[in-house]
Jmol script that loads the backbone (N, CA, C; Angstrom):
load data "model"
ATOM      1  N   UNK A   1      17.550 116.981   8.298  1.00  0.00           N
ATOM      2  CA  UNK A   1      18.753 117.536   8.376  1.00  0.00           C
ATOM      3  C   UNK A   1      19.207 117.276   9.771  1.00  0.00           C
ATOM      4  N   UNK A   2      20.521 117.048   9.892  1.00  0.00           N
ATOM      5  CA  UNK A   2      21.192 116.903  11.194  1.00  0.00           C
ATOM      6  C   UNK A   2      21.634 118.272  11.767  1.00  0.00           C
ATOM      7  N   UNK A   3      21.247 118.722  12.707  1.00  0.00           N
ATOM      8  CA  UNK A   3      21.731 120.144  13.385  1.00  0.00           C
ATOM      9  C   UNK A   3      23.004 120.022  13.958  1.00  0.00           C
ATOM     10  N   UNK A   4      23.868 120.949  13.977  1.00  0.00           N
ATOM     11  CA  UNK A   4      25.081 121.069  14.620  1.00  0.00           C
ATOM     12  C   UNK A   4      24.794 122.165  15.633  1.00  0.00           C
ATOM     13  N   UNK A   5      25.229 122.073  16.903  1.00  0.00           N
ATOM     14  CA  UNK A   5      24.869 123.096  17.862  1.00  0.00           C
ATOM     15  C   UNK A   5      24.634 124.475  17.520  1.00  0.00           C
ATOM     16  N   UNK A   6      25.412 125.287  16.810  1.00  0.00           N
ATOM     17  CA  UNK A   6      25.366 126.595  16.454  1.00  0.00           C
ATOM     18  C   UNK A   6      24.522 127.015  15.258  1.00  0.00           C
ATOM     19  N   UNK A   7      24.285 126.009  14.613  1.00  0.00           N
ATOM     20  CA  UNK A   7      23.719 126.363  13.133  1.00  0.00           C
ATOM     21  C   UNK A   7      22.172 126.197  13.167  1.00  0.00           C
ATOM     22  N   UNK A   8      21.575 127.282  12.644  1.00  0.00           N
ATOM     23  CA  UNK A   8      20.223 127.302  12.488  1.00  0.00           C
ATOM     24  C   UNK A   8      19.725 126.608  11.131  1.00  0.00           C
ATOM     25  N   UNK A   9      18.384 126.425  10.977  1.00  0.00           N
ATOM     26  CA  UNK A   9      17.915 125.934   9.871  1.00  0.00           C
ATOM     27  C   UNK A   9      18.075 126.900   8.781  1.00  0.00           C
ATOM     28  N   UNK A  10      18.184 128.251   8.900  1.00  0.00           N
ATOM     29  CA  UNK A  10      18.359 129.200   7.985  1.00  0.00           C
ATOM     30  C   UNK A  10      19.747 128.971   7.260  1.00  0.00           C
ATOM     31  N   UNK A  11      20.654 128.927   8.282  1.00  0.00           N
ATOM     32  CA  UNK A  11      22.173 128.735   7.776  1.00  0.00           C
ATOM     33  C   UNK A  11      22.340 127.418   6.908  1.00  0.00           C
ATOM     34  N   UNK A  12      21.681 126.525   7.380  1.00  0.00           N
ATOM     35  CA  UNK A  12      21.838 125.137   6.631  1.00  0.00           C
ATOM     36  C   UNK A  12      21.050 125.260   5.328  1.00  0.00           C
ATOM     37  N   UNK A  13      20.004 125.950   5.278  1.00  0.00           N
ATOM     38  CA  UNK A  13      19.250 126.232   4.006  1.00  0.00           C
ATOM     39  C   UNK A  13      20.033 127.027   3.002  1.00  0.00           C
ATOM     40  N   UNK A  14      20.740 128.118   3.588  1.00  0.00           N
ATOM     41  CA  UNK A  14      21.619 129.046   2.556  1.00  0.00           C
ATOM     42  C   UNK A  14      22.702 128.062   2.142  1.00  0.00           C
ATOM     43  N   UNK A  15      23.300 127.500   2.936  1.00  0.00           N
ATOM     44  CA  UNK A  15      24.531 126.485   2.593  1.00  0.00           C
ATOM     45  C   UNK A  15      24.033 125.534   1.371  1.00  0.00           C
ATOM     46  N   UNK A  16      22.947 124.798   1.599  1.00  0.00           N
ATOM     47  CA  UNK A  16      22.374 123.928   0.718  1.00  0.00           C
ATOM     48  C   UNK A  16      22.033 124.750  -0.641  1.00  0.00           C
ATOM     49  N   UNK A  17      21.372 125.844  -0.570  1.00  0.00           N
ATOM     50  CA  UNK A  17      21.050 126.436  -1.686  1.00  0.00           C
ATOM     51  C   UNK A  17      22.331 127.012  -2.531  1.00  0.00           C
ATOM     52  N   UNK A  18      23.337 127.559  -1.944  1.00  0.00           N
ATOM     53  CA  UNK A  18      24.467 127.873  -2.543  1.00  0.00           C
ATOM     54  C   UNK A  18      25.295 126.801  -3.282  1.00  0.00           C
ATOM     55  N   UNK A  19      25.116 125.698  -2.505  1.00  0.00           N
ATOM     56  CA  UNK A  19      25.986 124.447  -3.025  1.00  0.00           C
ATOM     57  C   UNK A  19      25.097 124.003  -4.458  1.00  0.00           C
ATOM     58  N   UNK A  20      23.890 124.024  -4.226  1.00  0.00           N
ATOM     59  CA  UNK A  20      22.982 123.438  -5.429  1.00  0.00           C
ATOM     60  C   UNK A  20      23.141 124.430  -6.664  1.00  0.00           C
ATOM     61  N   UNK A  21      23.106 125.723  -6.421  1.00  0.00           N
ATOM     62  CA  UNK A  21      23.254 126.726  -7.463  1.00  0.00           C
ATOM     63  C   UNK A  21      24.591 126.581  -8.107  1.00  0.00           C
ATOM     64  N   UNK A  22      25.747 126.554  -7.288  1.00  0.00           N
ATOM     65  CA  UNK A  22      26.877 126.476  -7.879  1.00  0.00           C
ATOM     66  C   UNK A  22      27.201 125.030  -8.633  1.00  0.00           C
ATOM     67  N   UNK A  23      26.601 123.952  -8.068  1.00  0.00           N
ATOM     68  CA  UNK A  23      26.621 122.669  -8.740  1.00  0.00           C
ATOM     69  C   UNK A  23      25.963 122.618 -10.103  1.00  0.00           C
ATOM     70  N   UNK A  24      24.749 123.146 -10.164  1.00  0.00           N
ATOM     71  CA  UNK A  24      23.925 123.406 -11.320  1.00  0.00           C
ATOM     72  C   UNK A  24      24.707 124.280 -12.471  1.00  0.00           C
ATOM     73  N   UNK A  25      25.137 125.353 -11.973  1.00  0.00           N
ATOM     74  CA  UNK A  25      26.065 126.260 -12.918  1.00  0.00           C
ATOM     75  C   UNK A  25      27.246 125.470 -13.414  1.00  0.00           C
ATOM     76  N   UNK A  26      27.857 124.792 -12.668  1.00  0.00           N
ATOM     77  CA  UNK A  26      29.100 123.962 -13.229  1.00  0.00           C
ATOM     78  C   UNK A  26      28.504 123.100 -14.348  1.00  0.00           C
ATOM     79  N   UNK A  27      27.622 122.287 -14.159  1.00  0.00           N
ATOM     80  CA  UNK A  27      27.012 121.462 -15.208  1.00  0.00           C
ATOM     81  C   UNK A  27      26.473 121.927 -16.209  1.00  0.00           C
ATOM     82  N   UNK A  28      25.737 123.244 -16.129  1.00  0.00           N
ATOM     83  CA  UNK A  28      25.205 123.915 -17.338  1.00  0.00           C
ATOM     84  C   UNK A  28      26.196 124.595 -18.176  1.00  0.00           C
ATOM     85  N   UNK A  29      27.213 125.176 -17.516  1.00  0.00           N
ATOM     86  CA  UNK A  29      28.209 126.112 -18.321  1.00  0.00           C
ATOM     87  C   UNK A  29      29.431 125.103 -18.747  1.00  0.00           C
ATOM     88  N   UNK A  30      29.630 123.822 -18.580  1.00  0.00           N
ATOM     89  CA  UNK A  30      30.597 123.284 -18.909  1.00  0.00           C
ATOM     90  C   UNK A  30      30.631 123.069 -20.636  1.00  0.00           C
ATOM     91  N   UNK A  31      29.402 122.891 -20.973  1.00  0.00           N
ATOM     92  CA  UNK A  31      29.336 122.671 -22.553  1.00  0.00           C
ATOM     93  C   UNK A  31      29.876 123.985 -23.284  1.00  0.00           C
ATOM     94  N   UNK A  32      29.253 125.132 -22.764  1.00  0.00           N
ATOM     95  CA  UNK A  32      29.786 126.414 -23.621  1.00  0.00           C
ATOM     96  C   UNK A  32      31.270 126.705 -23.290  1.00  0.00           C
ATOM     97  N   UNK A  33      31.610 126.409 -22.072  1.00  0.00           N
ATOM     98  CA  UNK A  33      33.086 126.647 -21.845  1.00  0.00           C
ATOM     99  C   UNK A  33      33.955 125.686 -22.657  1.00  0.00           C
ATOM    100  N   UNK A  34      33.575 124.441 -22.973  1.00  0.00           N
ATOM    101  CA  UNK A  34      34.409 123.501 -23.707  1.00  0.00           C
ATOM    102  C   UNK A  34      34.334 124.097 -25.089  1.00  0.00           C
ATOM    103  N   UNK A  35      33.170 124.513 -25.518  1.00  0.00           N
ATOM    104  CA  UNK A  35      32.997 125.008 -27.034  1.00  0.00           C
ATOM    105  C   UNK A  35      33.902 126.078 -27.107  1.00  0.00           C
ATOM    106  N   UNK A  36      33.846 127.008 -26.260  1.00  0.00           N
ATOM    107  CA  UNK A  36      34.884 128.332 -26.544  1.00  0.00           C
ATOM    108  C   UNK A  36      36.284 127.899 -26.482  1.00  0.00           C
ATOM    109  N   UNK A  37      36.728 126.958 -25.492  1.00  0.00           N
ATOM    110  CA  UNK A  37      37.913 126.489 -25.288  1.00  0.00           C
ATOM    111  C   UNK A  37      38.448 125.761 -26.655  1.00  0.00           C
ATOM    112  N   UNK A  38      37.687 124.883 -27.027  1.00  0.00           N
ATOM    113  CA  UNK A  38      38.126 123.896 -28.319  1.00  0.00           C
ATOM    114  C   UNK A  38      38.179 124.930 -29.528  1.00  0.00           C
ATOM    115  N   UNK A  39      37.121 125.958 -29.709  1.00  0.00           N
ATOM    116  CA  UNK A  39      37.221 126.964 -30.665  1.00  0.00           C
ATOM    117  C   UNK A  39      38.507 127.711 -30.627  1.00  0.00           C
ATOM    118  N   UNK A  40      39.031 128.176 -29.423  1.00  0.00           N
ATOM    119  CA  UNK A  40      40.235 128.785 -29.444  1.00  0.00           C
ATOM    120  C   UNK A  40      41.380 128.063 -29.718  1.00  0.00           C
ATOM    121  N   UNK A  41      41.442 126.733 -29.067  1.00  0.00           N
ATOM    122  CA  UNK A  41      42.500 125.867 -29.503  1.00  0.00           C
ATOM    123  C   UNK A  41      42.598 125.426 -30.710  1.00  0.00           C
ATOM    124  N   UNK A  42      41.545 125.008 -31.459  1.00  0.00           N
ATOM    125  CA  UNK A  42      41.595 124.043 -32.628  1.00  0.00           C
ATOM    126  C   UNK A  42      41.004 124.889 -33.751  1.00  0.00           C
ATOM    127  N   UNK A  43      40.357 126.116 -33.453  1.00  0.00           N
ATOM    128  CA  UNK A  43      39.737 126.851 -34.621  1.00  0.00           C
ATOM    129  C   UNK A  43      40.650 127.862 -35.174  1.00  0.00           C
ATOM    130  N   UNK A  44      40.046 128.720 -35.634  1.00  0.00           N
ATOM    131  CA  UNK A  44      40.948 129.938 -36.284  1.00  0.00           C
ATOM    132  C   UNK A  44      41.718 130.688 -35.077  1.00  0.00           C
ATOM    133  N   UNK A  45      43.112 130.949 -35.451  1.00  0.00           N
ATOM    134  CA  UNK A  45      43.892 131.696 -34.433  1.00  0.00           C
ATOM    135  C   UNK A  45      43.484 132.983 -34.112  1.00  0.00           C
ATOM    136  N   UNK A  46      42.489 133.481 -34.843  1.00  0.00           N
ATOM    137  CA  UNK A  46      41.987 134.812 -34.521  1.00  0.00           C
ATOM    138  C   UNK A  46      41.420 135.034 -33.253  1.00  0.00           C
ATOM    139  N   UNK A  47      40.691 133.924 -32.789  1.00  0.00           N
ATOM    140  CA  UNK A  47      40.078 133.852 -31.362  1.00  0.00           C
ATOM    141  C   UNK A  47      41.099 134.093 -30.253  1.00  0.00           C
ATOM    142  N   UNK A  48      42.222 133.326 -30.222  1.00  0.00           N
ATOM    143  CA  UNK A  48      43.221 133.484 -29.356  1.00  0.00           C
ATOM    144  C   UNK A  48      44.029 134.787 -29.377  1.00  0.00           C
ATOM    145  N   UNK A  49      44.263 135.071 -30.754  1.00  0.00           N
ATOM    146  CA  UNK A  49      44.935 136.352 -30.809  1.00  0.00           C
ATOM    147  C   UNK A  49      44.122 137.748 -30.392  1.00  0.00           C
ATOM    148  N   UNK A  50      42.880 137.484 -30.411  1.00  0.00           N
ATOM    149  CA  UNK A  50      41.991 138.729 -29.927  1.00  0.00           C
ATOM    150  C   UNK A  50      42.190 138.653 -28.427  1.00  0.00           C
ATOM    151  N   UNK A  51      42.012 137.401 -27.877  1.00  0.00           N
ATOM    152  CA  UNK A  51      42.169 137.300 -26.372  1.00  0.00           C
ATOM    153  C   UNK A  51      43.582 137.936 -25.905  1.00  0.00           C
ATOM    154  N   UNK A  52      44.641 137.472 -26.721  1.00  0.00           N
ATOM    155  CA  UNK A  52      46.010 138.015 -26.404  1.00  0.00           C
ATOM    156  C   UNK A  52      45.987 139.622 -26.397  1.00  0.00           C
ATOM    157  N   UNK A  53      45.447 140.157 -27.375  1.00  0.00           N
ATOM    158  CA  UNK A  53      45.409 141.573 -27.467  1.00  0.00           C
ATOM    159  C   UNK A  53      44.708 142.207 -26.301  1.00  0.00           C
ATOM    160  N   UNK A  54      43.636 141.532 -26.024  1.00  0.00           N
ATOM    161  CA  UNK A  54      42.795 142.127 -24.857  1.00  0.00           C
ATOM    162  C   UNK A  54      43.327 141.890 -23.447  1.00  0.00           C
ATOM    163  N   UNK A  55      43.947 140.802 -23.263  1.00  0.00           N
ATOM    164  CA  UNK A  55      44.204 140.448 -21.776  1.00  0.00           C
ATOM    165  C   UNK A  55      45.716 140.148 -21.524  1.00  0.00           C
ATOM    166  N   UNK A  56      46.607 140.010 -22.435  1.00  0.00           N
ATOM    167  CA  UNK A  56      48.043 139.782 -22.367  1.00  0.00           C
ATOM    168  C   UNK A  56      48.626 140.963 -21.688  1.00  0.00           C
ATOM    169  N   UNK A  57      49.630 140.795 -20.917  1.00  0.00           N
ATOM    170  CA  UNK A  57      50.517 141.867 -20.491  1.00  0.00           C
ATOM    171  C   UNK A  57      51.364 142.498 -21.534  1.00  0.00           C
ATOM    172  N   UNK A  58      51.861 141.738 -22.326  1.00  0.00           N
ATOM    173  CA  UNK A  58      52.662 142.294 -23.534  1.00  0.00           C
ATOM    174  C   UNK A  58      52.068 141.456 -24.807  1.00  0.00           C
ATOM    175  N   UNK A  59      51.055 142.032 -25.279  1.00  0.00           N
ATOM    176  CA  UNK A  59      50.336 141.520 -26.434  1.00  0.00           C
ATOM    177  C   UNK A  59      51.220 141.180 -27.680  1.00  0.00           C
ATOM    178  N   UNK A  60      52.366 141.993 -27.791  1.00  0.00           N
ATOM    179  CA  UNK A  60      53.212 141.872 -28.922  1.00  0.00           C
ATOM    180  C   UNK A  60      54.224 140.705 -29.031  1.00  0.00           C
ATOM    181  N   UNK A  61      54.203 140.145 -27.762  1.00  0.00           N
ATOM    182  CA  UNK A  61      55.234 138.864 -27.415  1.00  0.00           C
ATOM    183  C   UNK A  61      54.618 137.767 -28.190  1.00  0.00           C
ATOM    184  N   UNK A  62      55.600 137.047 -28.728  1.00  0.00           N
ATOM    185  CA  UNK A  62      55.236 135.816 -29.513  1.00  0.00           C
ATOM    186  C   UNK A  62      54.739 134.680 -28.371  1.00  0.00           C
ATOM    187  N   UNK A  63      53.548 134.395 -28.486  1.00  0.00           N
ATOM    188  CA  UNK A  63      53.117 133.308 -27.685  1.00  0.00           C
ATOM    189  C   UNK A  63      53.082 131.805 -28.395  1.00  0.00           C
ATOM    190  N   UNK A  64      53.149 130.793 -27.730  1.00  0.00           N
ATOM    191  CA  UNK A  64      52.984 129.566 -28.347  1.00  0.00           C
ATOM    192  C   UNK A  64      51.712 129.350 -29.053  1.00  0.00           C
ATOM    193  N   UNK A  65      51.745 128.822 -30.157  1.00  0.00           N
ATOM    194  CA  UNK A  65      50.514 128.483 -30.935  1.00  0.00           C
ATOM    195  C   UNK A  65      50.033 127.123 -31.109  1.00  0.00           C
ATOM    196  N   UNK A  66      50.682 126.205 -30.390  1.00  0.00           N
ATOM    197  CA  UNK A  66      50.055 124.824 -30.396  1.00  0.00           C
ATOM    198  C   UNK A  66      48.795 124.915 -29.630  1.00  0.00           C
ATOM    199  N   UNK A  67      48.099 123.712 -29.909  1.00  0.00           N
ATOM    200  CA  UNK A  67      46.663 123.626 -29.253  1.00  0.00           C
ATOM    201  C   UNK A  67      46.754 123.601 -27.783  1.00  0.00           C
ATOM    202  N   UNK A  68      47.800 122.936 -27.225  1.00  0.00           N
ATOM    203  CA  UNK A  68      47.901 122.798 -25.799  1.00  0.00           C
ATOM    204  C   UNK A  68      48.214 124.226 -25.338  1.00  0.00           C
ATOM    205  N   UNK A  69      48.930 124.898 -25.834  1.00  0.00           N
ATOM    206  CA  UNK A  69      49.431 126.386 -25.206  1.00  0.00           C
ATOM    207  C   UNK A  69      48.293 127.207 -25.372  1.00  0.00           C
ATOM    208  N   UNK A  70      47.523 127.199 -26.396  1.00  0.00           N
ATOM    209  CA  UNK A  70      46.435 128.073 -26.713  1.00  0.00           C
ATOM    210  C   UNK A  70      45.425 127.717 -25.587  1.00  0.00           C
ATOM    211  N   UNK A  71      45.089 126.301 -25.254  1.00  0.00           N
ATOM    212  CA  UNK A  71      44.003 125.916 -24.336  1.00  0.00           C
ATOM    213  C   UNK A  71      44.402 126.375 -23.023  1.00  0.00           C
ATOM    214  N   UNK A  72      45.685 126.352 -22.706  1.00  0.00           N
ATOM    215  CA  UNK A  72      46.222 126.847 -21.333  1.00  0.00           C
ATOM    216  C   UNK A  72      45.952 128.181 -21.177  1.00  0.00           C
ATOM    217  N   UNK A  73      46.360 128.953 -22.223  1.00  0.00           N
ATOM    218  CA  UNK A  73      46.122 130.284 -22.177  1.00  0.00           C
ATOM    219  C   UNK A  73      44.754 130.800 -22.075  1.00  0.00           C
ATOM    220  N   UNK A  74      43.824 130.037 -22.620  1.00  0.00           N
ATOM    221  CA  UNK A  74      42.359 130.379 -22.528  1.00  0.00           C
ATOM    222  C   UNK A  74      41.987 130.076 -21.113  1.00  0.00           C
ATOM    223  N   UNK A  75      42.501 128.973 -20.628  1.00  0.00           N
ATOM    224  CA  UNK A  75      41.952 128.670 -19.240  1.00  0.00           C
ATOM    225  C   UNK A  75      42.555 129.720 -18.129  1.00  0.00           C
ATOM    226  N   UNK A  76      43.806 130.141 -18.400  1.00  0.00           N
ATOM    227  CA  UNK A  76      44.464 131.300 -17.551  1.00  0.00           C
ATOM    228  C   UNK A  76      43.640 132.522 -17.641  1.00  0.00           C
ATOM    229  N   UNK A  77      43.291 132.858 -18.998  1.00  0.00           N
ATOM    230  CA  UNK A  77      42.430 134.117 -19.144  1.00  0.00           C
ATOM    231  C   UNK A  77      41.228 134.098 -18.542  1.00  0.00           C
ATOM    232  N   UNK A  78      40.639 132.926 -18.612  1.00  0.00           N
ATOM    233  CA  UNK A  78      39.325 132.751 -17.920  1.00  0.00           C
ATOM    234  C   UNK A  78      39.295 132.940 -16.378  1.00  0.00           C
ATOM    235  N   UNK A  79      40.241 132.373 -15.854  1.00  0.00           N
ATOM    236  CA  UNK A  79      40.449 132.401 -14.465  1.00  0.00           C
ATOM    237  C   UNK A  79      40.733 133.790 -13.994  1.00  0.00           C
ATOM    238  N   UNK A  80      41.721 134.418 -14.657  1.00  0.00           N
ATOM    239  CA  UNK A  80      42.255 135.711 -14.161  1.00  0.00           C
ATOM    240  C   UNK A  80      41.503 136.978 -14.779  1.00  0.00           C
ATOM    241  N   UNK A  81      40.447 136.627 -15.610  1.00  0.00           N
ATOM    242  CA  UNK A  81      39.682 137.825 -16.132  1.00  0.00           C
ATOM    243  C   UNK A  81      39.132 138.795 -15.243  1.00  0.00           C
ATOM    244  N   UNK A  82      38.672 138.547 -14.093  1.00  0.00           N
ATOM    245  CA  UNK A  82      38.221 139.730 -13.061  1.00  0.00           C
ATOM    246  C   UNK A  82      39.305 140.436 -12.789  1.00  0.00           C
ATOM    247  N   UNK A  83      40.556 139.960 -12.592  1.00  0.00           N
ATOM    248  CA  UNK A  83      41.723 140.836 -12.429  1.00  0.00           C
ATOM    249  C   UNK A  83      42.471 141.620 -13.662  1.00  0.00           C
ATOM    250  N   UNK A  84      42.056 141.268 -14.758  1.00  0.00           N
ATOM    251  CA  UNK A  84      42.468 141.785 -15.912  1.00  0.00           C
ATOM    252  C   UNK A  84      41.601 142.679 -16.744  1.00  0.00           C
ATOM    253  N   UNK A  85      40.499 143.064 -16.033  1.00  0.00           N
ATOM    254  CA  UNK A  85      39.528 143.933 -16.645  1.00  0.00           C
ATOM    255  C   UNK A  85      39.955 145.324 -17.040  1.00  0.00           C
ATOM    256  N   UNK A  86      41.011 145.833 -16.502  1.00  0.00           N
ATOM    257  CA  UNK A  86      41.458 147.039 -16.698  1.00  0.00           C
ATOM    258  C   UNK A  86      42.266 147.015 -18.193  1.00  0.00           C
ATOM    259  N   UNK A  87      42.682 145.998 -18.546  1.00  0.00           N
ATOM    260  CA  UNK A  87      43.367 145.856 -19.879  1.00  0.00           C
ATOM    261  C   UNK A  87      42.486 145.759 -21.052  1.00  0.00           C
ATOM    262  N   UNK A  88      41.226 145.478 -20.838  1.00  0.00           N
ATOM    263  CA  UNK A  88      40.296 145.196 -21.966  1.00  0.00           C
ATOM    264  C   UNK A  88      39.981 146.530 -22.612  1.00  0.00           C
ATOM    265  N   UNK A  89      40.109 146.621 -23.920  1.00  0.00           N
ATOM    266  CA  UNK A  89      39.825 147.807 -24.689  1.00  0.00           C
ATOM    267  C   UNK A  89      38.771 147.779 -25.588  1.00  0.00           C
ATOM    268  N   UNK A  90      38.309 146.489 -25.864  1.00  0.00           N
ATOM    269  CA  UNK A  90      37.182 146.234 -26.774  1.00  0.00           C
ATOM    270  C   UNK A  90      35.841 146.856 -26.249  1.00  0.00           C
ATOM    271  N   UNK A  91      34.853 147.194 -27.108  1.00  0.00           N
ATOM    272  CA  UNK A  91      33.579 147.607 -26.747  1.00  0.00           C
ATOM    273  C   UNK A  91      32.643 146.449 -26.745  1.00  0.00           C
ATOM    274  N   UNK A  92      33.052 145.203 -27.327  1.00  0.00           N
ATOM    275  CA  UNK A  92      32.329 143.870 -27.478  1.00  0.00           C
ATOM    276  C   UNK A  92      31.774 143.654 -26.115  1.00  0.00           C
ATOM    277  N   UNK A  93      30.383 143.705 -26.111  1.00  0.00           N
ATOM    278  CA  UNK A  93      29.672 143.105 -24.783  1.00  0.00           C
ATOM    279  C   UNK A  93      29.861 141.627 -24.794  1.00  0.00           C
ATOM    280  N   UNK A  94      29.650 141.089 -25.999  1.00  0.00           N
ATOM    281  CA  UNK A  94      29.607 139.526 -26.078  1.00  0.00           C
ATOM    282  C   UNK A  94      31.007 139.042 -25.359  1.00  0.00           C
ATOM    283  N   UNK A  95      32.141 139.578 -25.855  1.00  0.00           N
ATOM    284  CA  UNK A  95      33.370 139.120 -25.300  1.00  0.00           C
ATOM    285  C   UNK A  95      33.305 139.206 -23.670  1.00  0.00           C
ATOM    286  N   UNK A  96      32.930 140.440 -23.155  1.00  0.00           N
ATOM    287  CA  UNK A  96      33.027 140.706 -21.805  1.00  0.00           C
ATOM    288  C   UNK A  96      31.850 139.639 -21.038  1.00  0.00           C
ATOM    289  N   UNK A  97      30.823 139.446 -21.567  1.00  0.00           N
ATOM    290  CA  UNK A  97      29.898 138.543 -20.987  1.00  0.00           C
ATOM    291  C   UNK A  97      30.323 137.137 -20.927  1.00  0.00           C
ATOM    292  N   UNK A  98      30.863 136.671 -22.066  1.00  0.00           N
ATOM    293  CA  UNK A  98      31.406 135.446 -22.171  1.00  0.00           C
ATOM    294  C   UNK A  98      32.641 135.243 -21.155  1.00  0.00           C
ATOM    295  N   UNK A  99      33.639 135.999 -21.171  1.00  0.00           N
ATOM    296  CA  UNK A  99      34.630 135.960 -20.357  1.00  0.00           C
ATOM    297  C   UNK A  99      34.119 135.964 -18.789  1.00  0.00           C
ATOM    298  N   UNK A 100      33.217 136.825 -18.476  1.00  0.00           N
ATOM    299  CA  UNK A 100      32.709 136.864 -16.993  1.00  0.00           C
ATOM    300  C   UNK A 100      32.104 135.681 -16.776  1.00  0.00           C
ATOM    301  N   UNK A 101      31.265 134.958 -17.666  1.00  0.00           N
ATOM    302  CA  UNK A 101      30.560 133.646 -17.314  1.00  0.00           C
ATOM    303  C   UNK A 101      31.678 132.518 -17.141  1.00  0.00           C
ATOM    304  N   UNK A 102      32.816 132.565 -18.135  1.00  0.00           N
ATOM    305  CA  UNK A 102      33.861 131.497 -17.861  1.00  0.00           C
ATOM    306  C   UNK A 102      34.639 131.804 -16.573  1.00  0.00           C
ATOM    307  N   UNK A 103      34.812 132.970 -16.126  1.00  0.00           N
ATOM    308  CA  UNK A 103      35.432 133.154 -14.895  1.00  0.00           C
ATOM    309  C   UNK A 103      34.518 132.766 -13.741  1.00  0.00           C
ATOM    310  N   UNK A 104      33.259 133.050 -13.737  1.00  0.00           N
ATOM    311  CA  UNK A 104      32.277 132.539 -12.784  1.00  0.00           C
ATOM    312  C   UNK A 104      32.083 131.103 -12.785  1.00  0.00           C
ATOM    313  N   UNK A 105      32.235 130.456 -13.790  1.00  0.00           N
ATOM    314  CA  UNK A 105      32.228 128.952 -13.904  1.00  0.00           C
ATOM    315  C   UNK A 105      33.445 128.337 -13.091  1.00  0.00           C
ATOM    316  N   UNK A 106      34.684 128.988 -13.425  1.00  0.00           N
ATOM    317  CA  UNK A 106      35.760 128.551 -12.520  1.00  0.00           C
ATOM    318  C   UNK A 106      35.674 128.718 -11.220  1.00  0.00           C
ATOM    319  N   UNK A 107      35.221 129.767 -10.709  1.00  0.00           N
ATOM    320  CA  UNK A 107      35.084 130.191  -9.372  1.00  0.00           C
ATOM    321  C   UNK A 107      33.874 129.363  -8.751  1.00  0.00           C
ATOM    322  N   UNK A 108      32.933 128.954  -9.631  1.00  0.00           N
ATOM    323  CA  UNK A 108      31.863 128.182  -8.929  1.00  0.00           C
ATOM    324  C   UNK A 108      32.357 126.803  -8.657  1.00  0.00           C
ATOM    325  N   UNK A 109      33.440 126.489  -9.303  1.00  0.00           N
ATOM    326  CA  UNK A 109      33.899 124.925  -9.060  1.00  0.00           C
ATOM    327  C   UNK A 109      34.591 125.103  -7.570  1.00  0.00           C
ATOM    328  N   UNK A 110      35.416 126.134  -7.417  1.00  0.00           N
ATOM    329  CA  UNK A 110      35.931 126.326  -6.098  1.00  0.00           C
ATOM    330  C   UNK A 110      34.908 126.311  -5.088  1.00  0.00           C
ATOM    331  N   UNK A 111      33.796 127.270  -5.332  1.00  0.00           N
ATOM    332  CA  UNK A 111      32.960 127.562  -4.366  1.00  0.00           C
ATOM    333  C   UNK A 111      31.995 126.120  -4.063  1.00  0.00           C
ATOM    334  N   UNK A 112      31.763 125.333  -5.023  1.00  0.00           N
ATOM    335  CA  UNK A 112      31.090 124.169  -4.969  1.00  0.00           C
ATOM    336  C   UNK A 112      31.886 123.121  -3.987  1.00  0.00           C
ATOM    337  N   UNK A 113      33.020 122.993  -4.376  1.00  0.00           N
ATOM    338  CA  UNK A 113      33.853 121.897  -3.600  1.00  0.00           C
ATOM    339  C   UNK A 113      34.108 122.430  -2.132  1.00  0.00           C
ATOM    340  N   UNK A 114      34.336 123.737  -1.944  1.00  0.00           N
ATOM    341  CA  UNK A 114      34.447 124.164  -0.636  1.00  0.00           C
ATOM    342  C   UNK A 114      33.221 124.025   0.164  1.00  0.00           C
ATOM    343  N   UNK A 115      32.071 124.272  -0.330  1.00  0.00           N
ATOM    344  CA  UNK A 115      30.785 124.256   0.381  1.00  0.00           C
ATOM    345  C   UNK A 115      30.472 122.733   0.515  1.00  0.00           C
ATOM    346  N   UNK A 116      30.757 121.818  -0.289  1.00  0.00           N
ATOM    347  CA  UNK A 116      30.685 120.412  -0.114  1.00  0.00           C
ATOM    348  C   UNK A 116      31.452 119.953   1.040  1.00  0.00           C
ATOM    349  N   UNK A 117      32.749 120.350   1.115  1.00  0.00           N
ATOM    350  CA  UNK A 117      33.688 120.149   2.366  1.00  0.00           C
ATOM    351  C   UNK A 117      33.154 120.645   3.631  1.00  0.00           C
ATOM    352  N   UNK A 118      32.693 121.925   3.447  1.00  0.00           N
ATOM    353  CA  UNK A 118      32.001 122.485   4.765  1.00  0.00           C
ATOM    354  C   UNK A 118      30.947 121.815   5.192  1.00  0.00           C
ATOM    355  N   UNK A 119      29.998 121.210   4.268  1.00  0.00           N
ATOM    356  CA  UNK A 119      28.822 120.457   4.614  1.00  0.00           C
ATOM    357  C   UNK A 119      29.198 119.038   5.157  1.00  0.00           C
ATOM    358  N   UNK A 120      30.197 118.490   4.662  1.00  0.00           N
ATOM    359  CA  UNK A 120      30.769 117.219   5.123  1.00  0.00           C
ATOM    360  C   UNK A 120      31.276 117.296   6.526  1.00  0.00           C
ATOM    361  N   UNK A 121      32.092 118.398   6.697  1.00  0.00           N
ATOM    362  CA  UNK A 121      32.635 118.739   8.099  1.00  0.00           C
ATOM    363  C   UNK A 121      31.622 118.972   9.183  1.00  0.00           C
ATOM    364  N   UNK A 122      30.619 119.586   8.793  1.00  0.00           N
ATOM    365  CA  UNK A 122      29.462 120.074   9.623  1.00  0.00           C
ATOM    366  C   UNK A 122      28.422 118.895   9.897  1.00  0.00           C
ATOM    367  N   UNK A 123      28.446 117.778   9.064  1.00  0.00           N
ATOM    368  CA  UNK A 123      27.452 116.831   9.096  1.00  0.00           C
ATOM    369  C   UNK A 123      26.127 117.048   8.350  1.00  0.00           C
ATOM    370  N   UNK A 124      26.283 118.027   7.366  1.00  0.00           N
ATOM    371  CA  UNK A 124      24.912 118.477   6.691  1.00  0.00           C
ATOM    372  C   UNK A 124      24.977 117.629   5.315  1.00  0.00           C
ATOM    373  N   UNK A 125      23.639 117.156   5.305  1.00  0.00           N
ATOM    374  CA  UNK A 125      23.555 116.296   3.923  1.00  0.00           C
ATOM    375  C   UNK A 125      23.227 117.161   2.851  1.00  0.00           C
TER     376      UNK A 125
END
end "model"
wireframe off; spacefill off
backbone 0.3
color backbone group
């Protein structure tokens, strides 16, 4: 590894480890994420209605029910889940864990690309 002035081997190792972990998580979780998104979009409407009841600001509002609109809401709920936790009323641990893993997947994409850019700027392979 090429060292840049202020960087220690420890910093380079941590950066590489975090980049690897986030990259592996992106690859591993894409398939379950796609499954849940497709199930919400093309499956029974009960899945997205449950998410609307748990996470929407106004769950009584009529939301679009085309597959594109449902998929879009699923993505938004996944991204915003950490900020919408106070709205969740269900006791379902499964729902909470899946949504947390979906949110972590989105944030790991951002983390991975940020770490790749930092590595490139600092000349780390």
